[in-house]
C-alpha positions in Angstrom: -178.5 39.8 -77.4 -180.4 37.2 -75.3 -184.0 37.2 -74.7 -185.2 38.0 -71.2 -185.2 34.9 -68.9 -188.7 33.4 -68.7 -190.1 32.9 -65.2 -190.2 29.2 -64.1 -193.9 28.0 -64.4 -195.5 26.8 -61.2 -196.6 23.3 -60.6 -200.2 24.4 -61.3 -199.1 25.9 -64.6 -197.2 22.8 -65.7 -200.2 20.6 -64.8 -202.7 22.7 -66.9 -200.2 23.0 -69.7 -199.6 19.3 -69.7 -203.4 18.7 -70.0 -203.5 21.2 -72.9 -200.6 19.4 -74.6 -202.3 16.1 -74.1 -205.4 17.6 -75.7 -203.3 18.9 -78.6 -201.7 15.4 -79.1 -205.2 14.0 -79.3 -206.4 16.7 -81.8 -203.3 16.1 -84.0 -203.7 12.3 -83.8 -207.4 12.5 -84.8 -206.6 14.9 -87.6 -203.9 12.5 -89.0 -206.3 9.6 -88.8 -209.1 11.5 -90.5 -206.7 12.6 -93.2 -205.4 9.1 -93.7 -209.0 7.8 -93.9 -209.6 10.0 -96.9 -206.6 8.9 -98.9 -208.7 6.8 -101.2 -211.4 9.4 -101.8 -209.7 12.8 -102.2 -206.3 13.9 -103.3 -204.0 14.9 -100.4 -203.7 18.6 -101.5 -207.4 19.0 -101.2 -207.4 17.5 -97.7 -204.4 19.8 -96.8 -206.4 22.8 -98.1 -209.3 21.9 -95.9 -206.9 21.9 -92.9 -205.4 25.2 -93.8 -208.7 26.9 -94.6 -210.1 25.9 -91.2 -207.0 27.4 -89.4 -207.2 30.6 -91.5 -210.9 31.2 -90.7 -210.1 30.9 -87.0 -207.1 33.1 -87.1 -209.0 35.8 -89.1 -211.4 35.9 -86.1 -208.6 36.0 -83.6 -206.8 38.7 -85.5 -209.9 40.8 -85.5 -210.8 40.1 -81.9 -207.2 41.2 -80.7 -207.0 44.0 -83.3 -203.6 42.7 -84.3 -202.1 43.8 -87.6 -202.3 41.7 -90.7 -198.7 41.4 -91.8 -198.3 40.5 -95.5 -194.6 41.4 -96.2 -192.8 41.0 -92.9 -189.2 40.1 -92.3 -187.0 37.1 -93.2 -187.8 35.2 -90.0 -191.5 35.5 -90.6 -191.2 34.2 -94.2 -188.9 31.3 -93.1 -191.5 30.3 -90.5 -194.4 30.4 -93.1 -192.4 28.8 -96.0 -190.9 25.9 -94.1 -194.1 25.5 -91.9 -196.1 25.2 -95.1 -193.5 22.6 -96.6 -193.8 20.7 -93.3 -197.6 20.7 -93.6 -197.6 19.6 -97.2 -195.2 16.7 -96.6 -197.3 15.6 -93.6 -200.4 15.3 -95.6 -198.5 13.7 -98.5 -197.1 11.1 -96.1 -200.5 10.5 -94.4 -201.8 9.5 -97.9 -199.1 7.0 -98.4 -198.0 5.8 -94.9 -199.7 4.5 -91.8 -200.6 7.1 -89.3 -198.2 5.9 -86.6 -195.2 5.9 -89.0 -195.9 9.5 -90.1 -196.5 10.7 -86.6 -193.3 9.2 -85.1 -191.0 10.4 -87.9 -192.3 13.9 -87.7 -191.9 13.8 -84.0 -188.1 13.8 -84.6 -188.2 17.6 -85.2 -186.8 18.5 -81.8 -183.6 16.6 -82.7 -183.1 18.6 -85.8 -184.0 21.8 -83.8 -181.0 21.1 -81.5 -178.7 20.7 -84.5 -180.0 23.9 -86.3 -179.8 26.0 -83.0 -176.2 25.0 -82.4 -175.3 25.9 -85.9 -177.1 29.3 -85.7 -175.5 30.1 -82.4 -172.1 29.0 -83.8 -171.7 26.5 -81.0 -170.3 23.0 -81.3 -173.1 20.4 -81.3 -172.8 18.2 -78.3 -171.8 14.6 -78.9 -174.9 13.6 -77.0 -177.1 15.3 -79.6 -175.4 13.3 -82.4 -176.0 10.1 -80.3 -179.7 10.9 -79.8 -180.1 11.6 -83.6 -178.3 8.4 -84.4 -180.7 6.4 -82.1 -183.7 7.9 -83.8 -182.5 7.4 -87.3 -181.6 3.8 -86.4 -185.1 3.4 -85.2 -186.4 4.8 -88.6 -184.4 2.2 -90.4 -185.5 -0.6 -88.2 -189.2 0.5 -88.3 -189.4 1.1 -92.1 -186.8 -1.3 -93.4 -186.5 0.8 -96.6 -185.6 -0.8 -99.9 -184.0 2.4 -101.1 -186.1 2.3 -104.2 -188.9 4.5 -105.5 -191.1 2.8 -102.8 -188.9 4.6 -100.2 -190.0 8.1 -101.4 -192.6 8.7 -98.7 -190.0 7.9 -96.1 -187.5 10.4 -97.5 -190.4 12.9 -97.7 -191.2 12.3 -94.1 -187.6 12.9 -92.9 -187.4 16.0 -95.1 -190.7 17.2 -93.6 -189.5 16.8 -90.1 -186.4 18.9 -90.9 -188.7 21.6 -92.4 -190.9 21.6 -89.3 -187.7 22.1 -87.2 -186.6 25.1 -89.4 -190.1 26.6 -89.0 -190.0 26.2 -85.2 -186.6 27.8 -84.9 -187.7 30.7 -87.2 -190.8 31.1 -85.1 -188.7 31.7 -82.0 -187.1 34.7 -83.9 -190.4 36.4 -84.9 -190.6 38.6 -81.8 -191.2 41.7 -84.0 -194.8 40.6 -84.5 -197.8 39.7 -82.4 -198.3 35.9 -82.2 -201.6 36.2 -83.9 -200.1 37.9 -86.8 -197.4 35.3 -87.2 -199.9 32.4 -87.2 -202.2 34.3 -89.6 -199.3 34.8 -92.0 -198.5 31.2 -92.0 -202.1 30.1 -92.4 -202.6 32.5 -95.3 -199.5 31.3 -97.0 -200.3 27.6 -96.5 -203.9 28.1 -97.6 -202.8 29.8 -100.9 -200.1 27.1 -101.4 -202.4 24.1 -100.9 -205.2 25.8 -103.0 -202.7 26.3 -105.9 -201.5 22.6 -105.6 -205.1 21.3 -105.6 -206.1 23.6 -108.6 -202.9 22.5 -110.5 -203.9 18.8 -110.3 -201.0 17.8 -108.0 -201.8 14.6 -106.3 -204.4 13.7 -108.8 -206.7 16.6 -107.8 -209.9 16.6 -109.8 -211.2 19.9 -111.5 -212.6 22.6 -109.3 -216.2 21.9 -108.5 -215.6 18.1 -108.1 -213.3 18.4 -105.1 -215.4 17.2 -102.2 -218.7 15.5 -102.5 -221.2 16.4 -99.7 -220.4 13.0 -98.0 -216.8 14.1 -97.5 -217.5 17.6 -96.1 -218.3 16.5 -92.5 -215.0 14.5 -92.4 -213.0 17.5 -93.8 -214.7 19.8 -91.3 -213.9 17.6 -88.4 -210.3 17.2 -89.6 -209.9 20.9 -89.9 -211.4 21.4 -86.4 -209.2 18.8 -84.8 -206.1 20.2 -86.4 -206.9 23.8 -85.5 -207.7 22.8 -81.9 -204.4 20.9 -81.7 -202.6 23.9 -83.0 -204.1 26.3 -80.5 -203.8 23.9 -77.5 -200.2 23.3 -78.3 -199.5 27.0 -78.5 -201.2 27.5 -75.2 -199.3 24.7 -73.6 -195.9 25.9 -74.7 -196.6 29.4 -73.5 -197.7 28.3 -70.0 -195.7 25.2 -69.2 -192.1 24.0 -69.2 -191.1 23.3 -72.8 -189.2 20.0 -72.0 -192.4 18.6 -70.2 -194.5 19.7 -73.2 -192.3 17.9 -75.5 -192.4 14.7 -73.6 -196.2 15.0 -73.1 -196.5 15.5 -76.9 -195.0 12.0 -77.5 -198.4 10.6 -76.4 -199.4 11.5 -79.9 -197.3 8.5 -81.1 -199.3 6.1 -78.8 -202.6 7.6 -80.0 -201.6 7.3 -83.6 -200.5 3.7 -83.2 -203.8 3.0 -81.4 -205.9 4.5 -84.2 -203.9 2.7 -86.8 -204.6 -0.6 -85.1 -208.3 0.0 -84.3 -209.4 1.8 -87.4 -207.1 0.8 -90.2 -205.8 -2.5 -88.9 -202.1 -1.6 -89.3 -200.3 -3.9 -87.1 -197.1 -3.3 -85.3 -194.6 -6.2 -85.5 -191.6 -6.6 -83.2 -189.0 -4.8 -85.5 -191.4 -1.9 -86.0 -192.1 -1.6 -82.3 -188.4 -1.7 -81.5 -187.8 1.0 -84.1 -190.4 3.2 -82.7 -189.0 2.7 -79.2 -185.6 3.8 -80.4 -187.0 6.9 -81.9 -188.9 7.8 -78.7 -185.8 7.0 -76.6 -183.7 9.4 -78.8 -186.4 12.2 -78.5 -186.8 11.7 -74.8 -183.0 11.8 -74.0 -182.5 14.8 -76.2 -185.4 16.7 -74.3 -184.0 15.7 -70.9 -180.5 16.7 -71.9 -181.8 20.1 -73.1 -183.6 20.6 -69.8 -180.4 19.8 -67.8 -178.4 22.3 -69.9 -181.1 25.0 -69.5 -181.1 24.4 -65.8 
């Protein structure tokens, strides 16, 4: 059974949604930069926990205001969204502790390409050759950008690619959670992710110190700012996709790559040489062509 056809958004809807998506991209880029800046001071599970706890606090308020139900068990789609979304979040913060911001952002931006493959598989439809071509472009860009040694040093790159796939699975699962209010779905994910990151931090994963020595007072403002930026980005992105044309939102979201590269250069002095710039361009090209191709098929 197909979902009801969504009315086409007006030009004003698209304009406002694009502004919201641009704000979401800025929020995520700032969150990534703040998390990367903490890599030498705090273990990445602690940083990830701060991000999740902030989102959970906001969603608890939203859930109460909307009188939406708190769903703890739920169905398969809900759990797939929360589990794979949490894995995507964990891999994001792991990579931000070991890779430049721009590298992490651009690799995770490949999620729409994996979504196209996963959706075709679930719908038992043949994957269009163009989708394979777009994915090949993006993967070629990754190899050119990272020039991996295929040794232990390449682990963060492998984790980033796995994380981008996990995010894609989470997004596909999210589209199949119509049985629950959106606030309940996001709260379920936030609760699961908060508990998972808390368990990792307490277990000492990532070199986490014992409880009570997690975050000296000097780190708390940065952790709070990171949580606010990430939460704002999440809410703005949700609003943008609900209001505007999804293809346009995906393309506007690519501005996060530019912001991430700018923050890398200005704050962390991570330069972009010619091969890296060419690799990033190939990744963006693959994502853009995939988005435009999807729009043409939908139309």
